[in-house]
C-alpha positions in Angstrom: 89.2 91.5 112.5 87.9 89.7 115.5 89.0 90.2 118.8 92.1 88.0 119.8 94.2 87.8 122.7 97.3 89.9 122.6 99.4 87.0 124.0 98.2 85.1 121.1 99.2 87.7 118.7 102.6 88.2 120.1 103.2 84.4 119.8 102.0 84.3 116.4 104.7 83.5 114.1 105.9 85.4 111.2 102.9 85.4 109.3 100.6 86.4 112.1 101.6 90.0 111.5 99.0 91.4 109.4 95.8 89.7 107.9 94.5 91.5 104.9 92.4 94.5 106.0 88.9 94.7 104.1 87.3 97.4 102.5 84.2 98.3 104.7 80.9 97.2 103.6 79.3 100.7 103.7 78.7 100.5 99.8 76.6 97.6 100.2 74.8 97.6 103.6 75.6 99.8 106.5 78.9 98.5 108.2 78.6 97.7 111.6 79.9 100.4 114.1 81.8 98.1 116.4 85.2 99.6 115.9 86.5 103.2 117.1 90.1 102.7 117.0 92.5 104.9 115.1 93.3 104.1 111.6 96.8 103.2 110.2 98.9 100.3 109.2 101.0 100.9 112.2 98.1 99.9 114.5 98.4 96.8 116.4 95.6 95.7 119.0 94.2 93.3 121.3 92.1 91.8 118.7 92.0 88.6 116.8 91.8 88.3 113.1 93.6 90.7 110.5 91.7 92.9 108.3 92.1 95.5 105.6 90.3 98.9 105.6 88.9 100.2 102.4 90.5 103.5 101.2 88.7 106.5 102.7 87.1 104.7 105.4 89.6 105.4 108.1 87.4 108.2 109.6 84.5 105.7 109.9 86.4 104.1 113.0 87.8 101.1 110.7 91.4 100.3 110.8 94.0 97.6 110.1 93.8 95.3 113.3 96.6 93.3 113.4 99.9 94.9 112.0 102.4 93.8 114.5 105.8 95.8 115.6 109.1 94.8 114.2 110.0 93.4 117.6 106.7 91.2 117.8 107.5 90.3 114.1 111.1 89.0 114.9 109.7 87.0 117.8 107.0 85.3 115.7 110.0 84.4 113.1 111.9 82.9 115.9 109.1 81.0 117.1 108.0 79.5 113.7 111.7 78.6 113.0 112.0 76.9 116.5 108.6 74.8 115.5 110.1 73.7 112.4 113.4 72.7 113.7 111.4 70.5 116.3 109.8 68.9 113.6 113.1 68.1 111.7 113.5 71.2 109.7 112.2 69.7 106.5 109.3 70.9 104.6 107.8 67.9 102.8 104.6 68.8 101.4 102.8 66.8 98.6 103.4 68.0 95.1 100.0 69.7 95.3 98.3 70.3 98.7 94.6 70.1 98.4 92.8 72.2 101.1 89.3 71.2 101.7 86.9 74.4 102.1 83.7 74.7 104.2 81.8 77.5 103.3 79.5 79.2 105.5 76.9 81.6 103.9 75.7 83.6 106.8 72.8 85.9 105.7 69.9 88.4 106.9 66.4 87.5 107.6 65.5 89.5 104.6 67.8 87.3 102.5 70.6 89.9 102.1 73.9 88.1 101.7 72.3 84.8 100.8 74.8 84.3 97.9 74.4 81.8 95.3 76.1 78.2 94.8 77.0 79.6 91.4 79.0 82.5 93.2 80.4 80.0 95.6 81.7 77.8 92.8 83.1 80.9 91.1 84.9 82.0 94.4 86.6 78.7 94.6 87.5 78.6 90.9 89.0 82.2 91.4 91.1 81.0 94.3 92.3 78.0 92.4 93.4 80.2 89.6 95.2 82.6 91.7 97.0 80.2 93.7 98.0 78.2 90.7 99.7 81.6 89.1 97.1 81.5 86.2 97.0 85.2 86.1 100.3 86.3 85.0 103.6 84.7 83.4 105.2 86.5 86.4 103.2 84.6 89.0 104.3 81.4 91.0 102.2 78.2 91.0 102.1 78.0 94.9 101.0 74.2 94.6 98.0 74.7 96.9 94.5 74.2 95.6 91.1 74.2 97.2 88.0 71.8 97.0 84.6 72.8 98.1 83.8 70.2 100.8 80.4 71.8 101.8 78.3 74.7 101.9 76.3 75.7 105.1 73.7 78.3 105.1 72.8 80.3 108.4 70.0 82.8 108.5 71.2 84.9 111.5 70.8 88.6 111.6 73.2 89.0 114.8 76.0 87.0 112.9 75.4 88.6 109.7 75.6 92.3 111.0 78.1 91.8 113.8 80.8 89.6 112.8 83.6 91.9 113.8 83.3 92.2 117.2 84.9 89.9 119.8 81.7 88.6 120.9 80.0 88.6 117.6 82.7 86.7 115.9 83.1 83.9 118.8 79.3 83.4 118.7 79.3 82.7 115.0 82.4 80.8 114.7 82.1 78.5 117.7 78.6 77.3 116.5 79.6 76.7 113.1 83.4 76.1 112.7 84.2 72.5 111.0 87.5 70.6 110.7 91.0 70.9 112.0 93.9 73.1 111.3 93.8 71.8 107.7 90.3 72.8 106.8 89.6 76.4 105.4 86.6 77.6 106.9 85.0 80.7 104.9 82.3 82.9 106.4 80.5 85.2 103.9 78.9 88.0 105.9 78.3 91.7 106.3 81.4 92.6 107.8 82.7 96.0 107.8 85.9 95.3 106.1 86.5 93.5 102.8 87.7 90.6 104.9 89.9 89.3 107.5 91.7 86.0 108.5 93.5 84.1 111.3 97.0 83.2 111.1 98.3 79.5 111.2 100.1 80.1 114.5 96.9 81.1 116.3 95.2 77.9 115.6 96.5 75.9 118.8 94.9 78.5 121.1 91.7 79.2 119.5 90.9 76.3 116.9 87.3 77.4 116.8 88.0 80.8 115.4 90.2 79.6 112.8 89.6 80.7 109.1 88.5 83.4 106.8 85.7 85.9 107.0 84.8 87.9 104.0 82.4 90.7 102.9 79.4 89.0 101.1 79.6 91.7 98.3 83.2 90.7 97.5 82.3 87.3 95.8 82.5 87.1 92.2 79.6 89.4 90.7 79.1 91.0 94.3 78.0 94.8 94.4 81.2 96.2 95.7 82.8 98.2 92.8 86.4 97.5 92.3 86.4 94.6 94.9 84.1 92.2 93.5 86.2 89.5 91.5 86.6 87.3 94.4 90.0 88.2 95.4 89.5 89.3 98.8 89.2 85.4 99.5 92.4 84.9 97.9 94.1 87.8 99.9 92.7 86.6 103.2 93.7 83.1 102.5 97.2 84.1 101.9 97.2 85.3 105.6 95.7 82.1 106.5 98.7 80.4 105.0 101.0 82.7 106.7 101.6 85.8 104.5 102.1 89.4 105.7 101.1 92.3 103.5 103.6 93.3 101.2 104.0 96.6 103.1 104.6 95.0 106.5 107.6 96.8 107.9 107.7 99.3 105.4 111.3 100.0 104.0 112.8 98.0 106.6 115.4 95.3 106.1 112.9 92.6 107.0 109.6 94.2 105.6 107.3 91.2 104.9 110.0 88.5 105.2 109.9 87.6 101.7 112.9 88.3 99.6 111.5 88.6 96.3 108.6 91.1 97.3 110.2 94.7 96.9 110.0 96.8 100.0 107.1 99.0 100.2 106.2 102.0 102.7 102.5 102.1 102.0 99.5 100.0 101.0 98.2 100.7 97.5 94.7 101.9 96.4 93.9 101.3 92.7 96.5 100.3 90.4 99.0 103.2 90.2 101.7 101.8 87.8 105.2 102.7 88.8 104.3 103.5 92.5 107.7 103.2 94.4 107.7 104.3 98.1 111.2 102.7 99.3 114.8 103.7 97.7 115.8 100.1 97.6 115.4 98.1 94.2 112.2 97.4 92.8 108.8 99.5 92.6 106.2 98.5 94.9 104.5 95.3 94.2 101.2 96.6 93.4 100.2 93.5 91.5 100.6 91.0 94.5 97.6 89.6 96.1 98.9 90.7 99.5 98.8 94.5 98.8 95.6 96.6 98.8 95.2 97.1 95.4 91.8 96.7 93.2 90.9 93.2 92.4 91.6 94.0 88.6 95.1 94.9 89.6 96.1 91.6 91.5 97.7 88.9 89.6 100.6 87.3 91.5 102.0 85.4 94.3 105.9 85.4 94.1 107.9 82.3 94.4 109.1 83.4 97.8 105.7 83.6 99.0 105.1 80.2 97.9 107.9 79.0 99.8 106.7 80.8 102.9 103.2 79.5 102.7 104.5 76.1 102.3 106.8 76.3 105.3 104.2 77.7 107.4 101.6 75.3 106.5 104.3 72.5 107.3 104.8 74.2 110.7 101.1 74.6 111.7 98.5 73.1 109.4 100.0 69.9 108.0 
């Protein structure tokens, strides 16, 4: 969601296509009015992290900020393959890759957004369950797990209420970011989205901006109805590990560059069983963490997504 250079976006590999668009925080606190671009998943802008807009909020000026064109996605895929080839072509990760998490609680001077340690621990537990395939017999165990390294608390009204503009994101992140490409920084703020993320291939150009921003109300037990089970962080971390949205590319041959996620023309709201927007085999993967479904609808990553995350992690974060 934060601004990022177009040159970086173009160089971003296959995963940099779309970071999860978030639902605006209007139901929690007034969302920052920092965006005025048109809505739509086809939108690609000169902005940095990827975000998902909550259904019904398009006319409020929030939009999917990092959907890339088919041409850009193809170029990104080529760049990722070249990078892996230069490293010998093999993906050799440990049986389980443990990712340390630095969790930044950014909150207002009135205490709004100062989420509890209990919520933070529940968020990490949710991510570990989701990435381990613990919600469905159809889900893949991705072999990624997360451990809470430290919690940082920042009382700062400017950072809390304006994490979405280029200047706001940069101010917050450059002052607080910790670790290298293998450390996941998560900032909970009053973002106007549900959340947004940077992609692995962006790290070299802007290491201080690397990480995930989530709306504080999306943590487990938060106040955002239908999006308060902690799965926003799961979705955004999927982007941080290189996944596209399941509807990336629509019904095209390549769509999200994962073979076992059926092609999908449109993002999903709610949990509409049987939704099928492409003529190719398979109904829309509404239960996949990389769609826009309700938290209660999400329950899986696929084996193909596991493979992609492992490959992209090896290429850019290992």
